[in-house]
N, C-alpha and C positions, 0 to 999 in steps of 0.2 A: 504494499500499499504505499503510495506517495501522498504526501501532505503539500497542499498548496495554499499558504495563507496570503491574503490580499489586504495590505492595509490601506484603506481608502478615506478619503475627507467628503464630507457632504459637499454637493455643487462641484465637484471635480471633474472636467470635461473628459480628461484622459482616464479616468476611473470608471465612469459612464461607459466609455469606448470599450474598454477592456471588458466590462461586464455583458456588455452586448455581444462581443466576441465570443466571451465564455458560454453564454446561453446557446449560441448556434452550435458551438464546436465541442462542448463538453462530453457528448457523447462518444468522442473519438478516445477519450481517456477515462475509462471504467475503473481503472486501478486509482484514481485521483480522488484524495478526500478534499474538497474545496471547502475554505473557511474564509468569510470577509469579516474584517476587523475595523470598525471605525477607530482612526487616528485620534479622535477626540475623547475616547473612552480610556479606562484606566489600562486595560490590556493593551490596547493600540498605542498609547504613550509609551509604555515600557517597551515595545518593540521598535517603536521611533527611536527611542534613546539606545537600545541595545545594538541596532544595526546602522545607526546613523541616516535614517530615511529623511532626507532634505525635500524630495518632491513625490506627488503619489501619481499612481498607487506604487506602494512597495510589494514586490512579489518575493515570498520566502517560501523556498522549497526544501522540504525536510531539514528546516532548521538552517539553511543556508541563503543569504540574500542573493537571488537572482538578478533582480533590477528594480530602479526606480524611475518614475517620471513615465514617459510614453512608453509602452510595452511593444516590443518587436515580437509579434506573435508568431512568425516562422522559427525565430531561435527558440522561443517558449515551447511550441509545439515539438520541436526535435529533442529538445531536452527532456519533455515530459514523455515523449516515446522510448527515449534510451533508457529511461529508470525503470 
């Protein structure tokens, strides 16, 4: 099982763009446990500080920071498929 945590901020355009991509493509990744975390809540704040996330969304895969800001969905898909 792969864990994908997405740290988002309300009103974030890039977050919304990623969420829409995930809704369309998530079926390709049945082994991925998806968790969206609001950066303004306590758990989100802890992750922001732990991983130095300065732009959203912040993507964390199995405890490792994958990306922040605009998401390169091709690289993300390749990473999730290899795990």
